[in-house]
C-alpha positions as CSV (number, residue, x, y, z in Angstrom):
1,M,19.4,127.6,-125.6
2,K,23.2,127.7,-124.9
3,N,25.3,130.2,-122.8
4,K,29.0,129.7,-122.3
5,Q,29.1,132.4,-119.6
6,W,26.5,130.4,-117.7
7,A,28.6,127.2,-118.1
8,K,31.7,128.9,-116.7
9,F,29.7,130.4,-113.8
10,V,28.4,127.0,-112.8
11,K,31.7,125.3,-113.1
12,R,33.6,128.0,-111.2
13,N,31.1,128.0,-108.3
14,R,30.9,124.2,-108.2
15,E,34.7,124.0,-107.9
16,K,34.6,126.8,-105.3
17,V,32.4,124.8,-103.0
18,G,34.4,121.6,-103.8
19,L,31.6,119.5,-105.3
20,S,31.9,116.9,-107.9
21,R,29.3,117.0,-110.7
22,R,27.5,114.0,-109.3
23,K,27.4,115.6,-105.8
24,L,26.1,118.9,-107.2
25,A,23.4,117.0,-109.1
26,Q,22.4,115.2,-105.9
27,K,22.2,118.4,-103.9
28,A,20.2,120.1,-106.6
29,S,17.9,117.1,-107.2
30,I,18.6,117.0,-110.9
31,D,20.1,114.3,-113.2
32,P,23.9,114.3,-113.3
33,S,23.8,114.5,-117.1
34,Y,22.4,118.1,-116.7
35,I,25.5,119.2,-115.0
36,T,27.7,117.8,-117.8
37,L,25.4,119.5,-120.4
38,I,25.6,122.8,-118.5
39,E,29.3,122.9,-118.0
40,N,30.3,121.5,-121.4
41,D,27.7,122.9,-123.7
42,G,26.2,125.9,-121.8
43,Y,22.8,124.3,-121.6
44,I,20.3,126.4,-119.7
45,P,17.8,124.4,-117.7
46,S,14.4,125.5,-116.5
47,R,14.1,128.4,-114.1
48,N,13.3,126.0,-111.2
49,K,16.4,123.9,-111.9
50,V,18.6,127.1,-112.0
51,V,17.2,128.0,-108.5
52,N,17.9,124.5,-107.3
53,L,21.5,124.8,-108.6
54,A,22.0,128.1,-106.9
55,E,20.8,126.7,-103.6
56,A,23.1,123.7,-104.0
57,L,26.0,126.0,-104.9
58,E,25.2,128.3,-102.0
59,I,25.0,131.3,-104.2
60,N,22.4,134.1,-104.6
61,N,19.3,132.9,-106.6
62,D,18.9,136.2,-108.4
63,R,22.5,136.2,-109.5
64,A,22.2,132.6,-110.8
65,L,19.0,133.5,-112.7
66,L,20.7,136.5,-114.3
67,E,23.7,134.5,-115.3
68,A,21.4,131.9,-116.9
69,G,19.5,134.6,-118.8
70,Y,16.4,134.7,-116.7
71,L,15.0,137.8,-115.0
72,P,15.6,137.6,-111.3
73,D,12.8,137.5,-108.7
74,K,13.6,141.1,-107.7
75,I,15.7,143.9,-109.0
76,D,17.0,146.7,-106.8
77,A,15.8,150.1,-108.2
78,G,19.4,151.5,-108.2
79,D,20.6,148.5,-110.1
80,M,17.8,148.9,-112.6
81,W,18.7,152.5,-113.2
82,E,22.3,151.5,-113.7
83,I,21.3,148.8,-116.2
84,I,19.1,151.3,-118.1
85,N,21.9,153.9,-118.3
86,I,24.4,151.3,-119.5
87,Y,22.0,150.2,-122.1
88,H,21.5,153.7,-123.4
89,R,25.2,154.4,-123.5
90,V,25.9,151.2,-125.4
91,K,23.1,152.1,-127.8
92,E,24.6,155.5,-128.4
93,I,28.0,154.0,-129.0
94,N,26.6,151.5,-131.5
95,N,24.9,154.3,-133.4
96,D,28.1,156.3,-133.5
97,V,30.1,153.3,-134.7
98,H,27.5,152.5,-137.4
99,K,27.5,156.2,-138.6
100,D,31.3,156.2,-138.7
101,T,31.6,152.9,-140.6
102,T,29.0,154.0,-143.1
103,I,30.9,157.2,-143.8
104,F,34.2,155.4,-143.9
105,S,33.0,152.7,-146.4
106,Q,31.7,155.4,-148.8
107,L,35.1,157.2,-149.0
108,E,37.8,156.6,-151.6
109,P,41.1,155.2,-150.2
110,S,42.7,158.6,-149.9
111,G,39.7,159.9,-148.1
112,Q,39.7,156.9,-145.8
113,D,43.3,157.7,-144.8
114,K,42.4,161.3,-144.0
115,Y,39.3,160.2,-142.1
116,V,41.3,157.7,-140.0
117,R,43.9,160.4,-139.1
118,E,41.2,162.9,-138.1
119,F,39.3,160.2,-136.2
120,Y,42.5,159.2,-134.4
121,E,43.5,162.8,-133.5
122,E,40.0,163.5,-132.3
123,A,40.0,160.4,-130.1
124,L,43.4,161.4,-128.6
125,A,42.1,164.9,-127.9
126,G,39.1,163.5,-126.2
127,R,41.0,161.5,-123.6
């Protein structure tokens, strides 16, 4: 599995603590080629290796696990509610966008122009 966000996260934090790739690999007890794969290709190592990297980078294990795509060891209840609410808002927005694009695609060009004007006016009024 690859994750470019994870790659940037590791590189940014490695540079922040002033470690070379080789030094980070030594501190995390992993092969130096892993660091290259992570930073260049977004390779996601095993959960244990992510935790080792977090400790070597002196960052929060749960944050590193989330960045790598793993569930953290613990999730604060308030954070979980926020995540659930964001998920539902995004889902609603996606449903609205799907509905609008479906309607738009079924209109003739003149109807599309009218739909865009009305949509734009409605969006401005809703600010």
